[in-house]
C-alpha positions in Angstrom: -33.0 50.8 -45.6 -34.9 47.3 -46.0 -34.1 45.1 -43.9 -34.3 41.8 -45.8 -35.1 38.5 -43.3 -32.6 35.6 -44.4 -32.6 32.4 -43.9 -30.6 30.8 -41.0 -28.8 28.0 -43.2 -27.2 30.9 -45.6 -26.3 32.8 -42.2 -25.1 29.3 -41.4 -22.8 29.2 -44.1 -21.5 32.8 -44.7 -20.5 32.1 -41.3 -16.3 31.8 -41.4 -14.6 28.7 -39.9 -13.9 28.9 -36.0 -10.3 28.7 -35.5 -8.2 28.0 -32.1 -4.8 29.1 -31.3 -1.8 27.6 -33.0 -0.3 25.8 -29.4 3.3 27.2 -28.7 6.1 24.3 -28.4 6.3 24.9 -24.9 2.1 23.8 -24.5 3.1 20.5 -26.4 5.4 19.6 -23.9 3.0 20.9 -20.9 0.9 18.7 -22.7 2.7 15.8 -23.0 4.2 15.3 -19.8 0.6 15.9 -18.1 -0.3 13.1 -20.4 3.1 11.4 -19.6 2.6 11.7 -16.1 -1.5 10.4 -15.8 -0.3 7.6 -17.9 2.2 6.9 -14.9 -0.6 7.2 -12.0 -3.2 5.0 -14.2 -0.9 2.4 -14.3 -0.1 2.5 -10.7 -3.5 2.5 -9.5 -4.1 -0.9 -11.5 -1.2 -1.9 -10.4 -2.1 -1.3 -6.6 -5.7 -3.3 -7.6 -4.0 -6.1 -8.9 -1.4 -6.7 -6.3 -4.1 -6.9 -4.3 -5.4 -9.9 -5.5 -2.1 -11.9 -7.4 -0.2 -11.2 -3.8 1.4 -14.6 -2.3 0.3 -15.1 0.4 2.6 -15.7 3.5 2.0 -19.8 5.3 1.1 -19.0 9.2 3.1 -22.9 9.6 5.9 -22.4 7.2 6.9 -19.1 9.4 5.9 -20.5 12.9 8.5 -23.6 11.2 11.5 -20.9 11.0 10.9 -19.1 14.3 10.9 -22.9 15.8 14.8 -23.4 14.3 15.9 -19.9 14.5 15.8 -20.4 18.4 16.9 -23.8 18.2 20.4 -21.7 17.2 20.1 -19.8 20.4 21.7 -19.9 24.2 19.8 -22.0 26.6 18.4 -18.9 28.6 17.2 -17.6 25.1 15.7 -20.5 23.9 13.1 -20.7 26.6 12.6 -17.3 26.4 12.1 -17.6 22.6 9.6 -20.6 23.1 7.9 -18.9 25.6 7.3 -15.7 23.8 5.8 -18.1 20.4 3.5 -19.8 22.9 2.4 -17.0 24.3 1.4 -15.0 20.8 0.4 -18.3 19.1 -1.5 -20.3 21.9 -4.7 -20.0 24.0 -2.9 -19.3 27.8 -4.0 -23.1 29.0 -2.9 -24.6 26.3 -0.3 -27.8 26.9 3.0 -25.9 26.7 2.7 -22.7 27.4 2.5 -22.0 31.2 4.8 -24.9 31.6 6.9 -22.7 29.9 5.6 -19.5 31.1 6.4 -21.0 34.9 10.5 -21.8 33.7 11.2 -18.3 33.3 11.0 -17.4 36.2 12.8 -20.1 37.9 16.5 -20.3 38.2 17.7 -23.0 36.7 14.6 -24.1 34.2 14.9 -28.1 34.1 13.5 -28.2 31.1 14.5 -30.6 28.0 14.0 -27.6 25.8 14.4 -30.1 22.8 11.3 -32.3 24.4 9.4 -28.9 24.8 10.1 -27.1 21.2 8.0 -30.9 20.1 5.6 -29.9 22.1 4.8 -26.7 21.2 5.6 -27.6 17.7 2.2 -30.3 17.4 0.0 -27.5 19.7 0.7 -25.2 17.3 0.8 -27.5 13.7 3.8 -26.5 12.2 
């Protein structure tokens, strides 16, 4: 029996086309849910990156003004404590109103005009 050599092009033409298995309905739903989930993850990633650049920044002077206004409604002892905390948090150790406020905390009668100290603190903070 003689074996004849065939041309590779003829061999490739004689092959049957590749047939993939037909996906079931459950596989179609699973693929759809997977695509939906990946889309949600991509959207969250894009939103997170955009939020870094588009987020509104809080104005520190506005926050300080709000804290000073909130302290006005407190009782005198609590108001003194609030002003001293604000000064300790925002000012250097020897800044103008800070030593007076801290010293007044330890006296039974502070003897400070809290409105004047608040104005001094607001000027020092730039609020």
